[in-house]
C-alpha positions as a Markdown table, in Angstrom:
| # | Residue | x | y | z |
|---|---|---|---|---|
| 1 | Unk | 20.4 | -2.8 | -5.3 |
| 2 | Unk | 16.9 | -1.2 | -5.1 |
| 3 | Unk | 16.5 | 2.4 | -6.0 |
| 4 | Unk | 14.9 | 4.9 | -3.6 |
| 5 | Unk | 11.6 | 4.7 | -5.5 |
| 6 | Unk | 11.5 | 0.9 | -5.4 |
| 7 | Unk | 12.3 | 0.9 | -1.7 |
| 8 | Unk | 9.4 | 3.4 | -1.0 |
| 9 | Unk | 7.1 | 1.3 | -3.2 |
| 10 | Unk | 7.9 | -1.9 | -1.3 |
| 11 | Unk | 7.4 | -0.2 | 2.1 |
| 12 | Unk | 4.1 | 1.2 | 0.9 |
| 13 | Unk | 3.0 | -2.2 | -0.2 |
| 14 | Unk | 3.9 | -3.7 | 3.2 |
| 15 | Unk | 2.0 | -0.9 | 4.9 |
| 16 | Unk | -1.1 | -1.5 | 2.7 |
| 17 | Unk | -0.9 | -5.2 | 3.3 |
| 18 | Unk | -0.7 | -4.8 | 7.1 |
| 19 | Unk | -3.6 | -2.3 | 7.0 |
| 20 | Unk | -5.6 | -4.7 | 4.9 |
| 21 | Unk | -5.0 | -7.5 | 7.5 |
| 22 | Unk | -5.8 | -5.3 | 10.5 |
| 23 | Unk | -8.8 | -3.6 | 8.9 |
| 24 | Unk | -10.2 | -6.0 | 6.2 |
| 25 | Unk | -12.8 | -4.6 | 3.9 |
| 26 | Unk | -15.4 | -6.6 | 2.0 |
| 27 | Unk | -13.3 | -7.6 | -1.0 |
| 28 | Unk | -12.1 | -4.0 | -1.6 |
| 29 | Unk | -9.1 | -3.6 | 0.6 |
| 30 | Unk | -7.9 | -0.4 | -1.1 |
| 31 | Unk | -11.3 | 1.2 | -1.5 |
| 32 | Unk | -11.0 | 3.2 | 1.7 |
| 33 | Unk | -7.5 | 4.4 | 1.0 |
| 34 | Unk | -6.6 | 7.7 | -0.8 |
| 35 | Unk | -5.5 | 7.4 | -4.4 |
| 36 | Unk | -1.7 | 6.8 | -4.8 |
| 37 | Unk | -0.1 | 10.0 | -6.2 |
| 38 | Unk | 1.8 | 9.6 | -9.4 |
| 39 | Unk | 5.5 | 10.4 | -9.2 |
């Protein structure tokens, strides 16, 4: 049973993966994304 934090983290990972596939960057897929805030 995933916690709320784990669920959000998994959803964020899926969003990032889809964004990377739709808008691939030259080897730095996360470079154009804002830094992930620490909780």
